[in-house]
Legacy VTK file of the C-alpha trace (Angstrom):
# vtk DataFile Version 3.0
C-alpha trace
ASCII
DATASET POLYDATA
POINTS 77 float
0.147 -0.054 0.168
0.972 3.372 -0.804
-0.017 6.907 0.050
-0.480 9.771 -2.407
-0.647 13.251 -1.782
-2.354 16.073 -3.537
-1.635 19.510 -2.833
-4.570 22.204 -4.237
-3.482 25.692 -4.558
-4.622 29.039 -6.076
-2.692 29.760 -9.482
-0.313 32.851 -9.383
-2.557 36.032 -9.883
-5.549 34.857 -8.470
-6.365 36.287 -5.071
-7.041 33.971 -2.003
-9.336 35.701 -0.008
-8.537 33.522 3.137
-4.913 34.310 2.910
-5.731 38.094 2.467
-7.698 38.154 5.538
-4.987 36.367 7.615
-2.129 38.628 6.415
-4.457 41.656 7.336
-4.885 40.173 10.740
-1.178 39.265 11.167
-0.534 43.085 10.612
-3.084 44.043 13.077
-1.496 41.898 15.504
1.809 43.358 15.026
3.508 40.434 13.000
4.749 42.946 10.472
7.677 40.577 9.364
5.412 38.458 7.452
4.639 40.105 4.017
2.452 37.403 2.644
0.343 34.340 3.286
-0.456 31.455 0.786
-3.004 28.458 1.691
-2.930 25.265 0.253
-5.341 22.161 0.724
-3.649 18.819 1.367
-5.471 15.557 0.586
-3.734 12.056 1.393
-4.886 9.166 -0.265
-4.112 5.298 0.812
-3.774 3.680 -2.599
-3.513 -0.451 -2.167
-1.915 -0.861 -5.658
0.302 1.932 -6.567
0.024 1.045 -10.333
-3.702 2.634 -9.537
-1.928 5.831 -8.443
-2.800 7.461 -11.623
-6.609 7.490 -10.753
-5.719 9.973 -7.836
-4.534 12.460 -10.519
-7.707 11.947 -12.254
-9.870 12.531 -8.955
-7.442 15.895 -8.552
-8.432 17.033 -11.800
-12.298 16.358 -11.828
-13.290 16.832 -8.060
-10.588 18.423 -5.792
-9.075 21.144 -8.139
-11.031 24.109 -10.114
-8.464 24.315 -12.903
-9.389 27.807 -14.066
-8.195 29.191 -10.599
-6.479 26.408 -8.986
-3.379 23.942 -9.516
-2.376 20.941 -7.929
0.397 18.612 -7.584
0.632 14.819 -7.221
3.318 13.250 -5.136
3.621 9.426 -4.318
5.107 8.862 -0.885
LINES 1 78
77 0 1 2 3 4 5 6 7 8 9 10 11 12 13 14 15 16 17 18 19 20 21 22 23 24 25 26 27 28 29 30 31 32 33 34 35 36 37 38 39 40 41 42 43 44 45 46 47 48 49 50 51 52 53 54 55 56 57 58 59 60 61 62 63 64 65 66 67 68 69 70 71 72 73 74 75 76
């Protein structure tokens, strides 16, 4: 059995409202050394047959990611 990780994040140039809010709140709290925040979601899959790990890429493309505004990275562990 193997593990496959999928990381989904916004594409460059696409605003992430949650990250913008966190960055503003960090500034309000006095954390001025942090200039930007980027948020990603990580999904972990247990794949009994690593030959089928390509299915996870299809899941990422069809279900987990909006390819208009997000990108994804699939990594076998």
